[in-house]
Backbone bond lengths (Angstrom), bond angles and torsions (degrees), N, CA, C in turn:
res aa  C-N    CA-C-N  psi(-1)  N-CA   C-N-CA  omega(-1)  CA-C   N-CA-C  phi
1 M - - - 1.453 - - 1.531 108.46 -
2 K 1.300 115.90 131.47 1.459 120.05 179.92 1.521 110.10 -81.05
3 E 1.311 114.54 139.03 1.464 118.90 176.22 1.516 108.89 -81.62
4 L 1.297 115.41 140.16 1.458 119.84 177.37 1.518 108.56 -85.80
5 I 1.297 114.99 127.43 1.462 120.30 178.09 1.518 107.14 -100.01
6 E 1.301 114.51 120.96 1.461 119.99 -178.80 1.521 109.07 -90.11
7 E 1.323 115.45 115.72 1.454 119.99 176.59 1.508 108.92 -101.26
8 K 1.307 115.41 131.66 1.457 120.05 177.23 1.520 107.85 -105.57
9 N 1.305 115.63 127.44 1.459 119.44 176.35 1.516 108.52 -76.70
10 F 1.312 114.78 137.33 1.465 120.33 179.23 1.519 108.54 -71.76
11 E 1.316 115.92 129.30 1.466 121.67 -179.60 1.525 109.48 -96.66
12 M 1.328 115.60 125.72 1.452 121.37 179.17 1.524 108.30 -81.90
13 R 1.334 116.67 103.87 1.461 122.88 -178.37 1.520 108.05 -158.10
14 A 1.317 117.44 178.12 1.460 121.16 174.60 1.532 108.81 -71.04
15 Y 1.320 116.46 141.44 1.469 122.31 179.91 1.517 109.29 -132.46
16 D 1.342 115.57 146.36 1.460 119.29 165.45 1.523 106.03 -63.08
17 K 1.315 117.14 146.49 1.465 119.73 -177.73 1.525 111.50 -58.34
18 V 1.322 116.80 -42.18 1.463 120.16 -179.28 1.524 110.22 -66.85
19 E 1.316 117.25 -39.63 1.464 121.34 179.82 1.537 110.50 -60.12
20 L 1.325 117.32 -46.71 1.462 120.73 178.85 1.525 110.74 -67.14
21 A 1.324 116.61 -40.42 1.466 120.55 179.77 1.521 110.90 -60.54
22 L 1.321 117.37 -39.97 1.467 120.27 179.60 1.528 111.97 -69.07
23 L 1.327 117.52 -26.78 1.461 120.03 174.22 1.527 110.55 -69.62
24 Y 1.324 116.94 -37.72 1.461 121.16 178.44 1.529 111.99 -77.34
25 C 1.310 117.86 -28.72 1.471 122.13 -175.81 1.529 110.20 -129.55
26 P 1.326 117.99 65.69 1.470 119.15 -178.69 1.528 111.11 -64.49
27 G 1.303 115.73 146.60 1.457 120.57 177.86 1.519 113.93 87.49
28 R 1.315 116.85 -4.06 1.469 119.65 177.55 1.519 108.85 -101.67
29 S 1.319 115.47 163.00 1.460 118.95 176.35 1.521 108.13 -68.28
30 A 1.324 116.88 159.82 1.459 121.38 -179.58 1.527 110.35 -58.75
31 E 1.309 117.22 -43.01 1.463 121.41 -178.72 1.529 111.65 -63.86
32 T 1.321 116.69 -45.99 1.465 120.70 -179.66 1.517 111.12 -66.60
33 A 1.322 117.13 -42.26 1.464 121.10 179.50 1.528 110.57 -61.70
34 L 1.322 117.04 -43.69 1.465 120.76 -179.51 1.529 110.76 -65.33
35 K 1.317 117.20 -44.12 1.467 119.92 178.87 1.531 110.82 -61.67
36 T 1.321 116.40 -40.56 1.465 120.81 179.62 1.522 111.09 -64.53
37 L 1.340 117.47 -48.30 1.459 120.74 -179.84 1.527 110.95 -61.93
38 M 1.315 117.29 -43.78 1.463 119.96 -179.00 1.534 110.94 -65.62
39 R 1.316 117.68 -34.26 1.464 121.20 176.42 1.531 109.90 -65.25
40 W 1.345 116.82 -44.44 1.465 120.62 178.18 1.527 110.52 -60.02
41 I 1.326 116.03 -42.99 1.467 120.48 -178.84 1.523 110.37 -64.02
42 K 1.330 117.03 -47.27 1.471 121.01 -177.70 1.522 112.35 -65.91
43 Q 1.331 117.44 -29.21 1.462 120.75 -179.15 1.529 112.75 -81.37
44 C 1.310 117.88 -11.19 1.460 122.12 -179.53 1.535 108.66 -101.03
45 Q 1.324 116.33 93.48 1.463 120.90 -175.52 1.529 113.15 -59.39
46 P 1.342 119.73 -42.16 1.467 118.14 177.78 1.540 112.18 -60.35
47 L 1.328 116.77 -35.80 1.464 120.96 177.73 1.523 110.29 -68.04
48 M 1.327 117.31 -43.59 1.467 120.34 179.33 1.523 110.54 -62.04
49 Q 1.329 117.38 -39.06 1.467 120.81 178.03 1.524 110.53 -65.87
50 A 1.328 116.58 -42.26 1.466 120.36 179.32 1.527 110.50 -63.99
51 L 1.324 117.23 -42.65 1.466 120.80 179.31 1.527 110.65 -65.58
52 G 1.323 116.83 -40.80 1.457 120.51 177.69 1.514 112.10 -61.98
53 G 1.322 116.01 -34.69 1.455 121.33 -179.98 1.513 114.52 -69.38
54 I 1.330 116.15 -21.22 1.477 119.07 179.73 1.525 111.85 -107.40
55 G 1.334 116.89 10.17 1.461 120.14 173.67 1.515 115.39 86.40
56 Y 1.340 117.51 31.72 1.467 121.36 179.00 1.520 110.95 -58.61
57 N 1.324 115.61 133.97 1.469 122.38 176.80 1.528 107.22 -117.01
58 A 1.323 117.26 110.17 1.464 122.31 -176.33 1.529 112.66 -63.13
59 R 1.317 117.62 -20.69 1.471 120.39 -177.38 1.522 113.66 -87.26
60 R 1.316 116.30 -9.96 1.463 120.21 177.75 1.536 108.50 -72.69
61 H 1.304 117.88 146.56 1.464 122.38 -177.26 1.522 113.12 -88.83
62 R 1.328 116.23 -0.26 1.460 120.92 -179.63 1.521 109.65 -129.05
63 F 1.327 115.44 152.98 1.451 121.49 167.76 1.516 107.01 -96.45
64 L 1.324 117.52 129.47 1.453 121.64 175.38 1.530 109.04 -72.32
65 R 1.323 115.92 163.62 1.463 120.52 -178.25 1.531 111.35 -55.73
66 Q 1.338 116.97 -43.63 1.460 120.38 -179.57 1.530 111.32 -63.13
67 E 1.327 116.24 -35.63 1.461 120.78 178.74 1.522 110.36 -69.32
68 V 1.327 116.37 -41.00 1.468 120.53 177.59 1.528 109.77 -62.27
69 E 1.332 117.34 -40.41 1.464 120.78 177.94 1.527 111.00 -58.56
70 Q 1.324 117.09 -43.48 1.466 121.24 179.50 1.526 111.35 -67.90
71 I 1.322 116.68 -40.40 1.473 120.55 178.73 1.517 110.11 -61.51
72 V 1.330 116.59 -45.64 1.460 120.99 -179.95 1.528 110.22 -66.59
73 R 1.304 117.78 -38.71 1.470 121.23 179.10 1.526 111.10 -60.66
74 H 1.336 117.10 -38.70 1.468 120.75 -175.48 1.536 113.87 -93.09
75 L 1.334 116.73 -32.38 1.478 119.18 -176.89 1.533 113.24 -105.32
76 G 1.320 116.61 -12.00 1.463 119.98 -175.87 1.516 110.46 89.66
77 E 1.336 115.55 167.90 1.466 119.88 178.07 1.520 109.96 -71.66
78 P 1.325 115.51 146.34 1.474 118.30 176.27 1.524 111.11 -68.89
């Protein structure tokens, strides 16, 4: 009997930072996943420039839809 593999399509919307980080780093703690995602973002200069251009605020606890679009464009879908 074949096992059914459930694929979830990534939804382009606003995400809590931890929620998006856990999609990119499944199986890690929320803290570790968030630190990892933020490190990836900071190390990608074109992404940082794109986020700066749309008014990214590092202190906000959520990524806006436009920010998620840029993250996915530069890092790929989770």
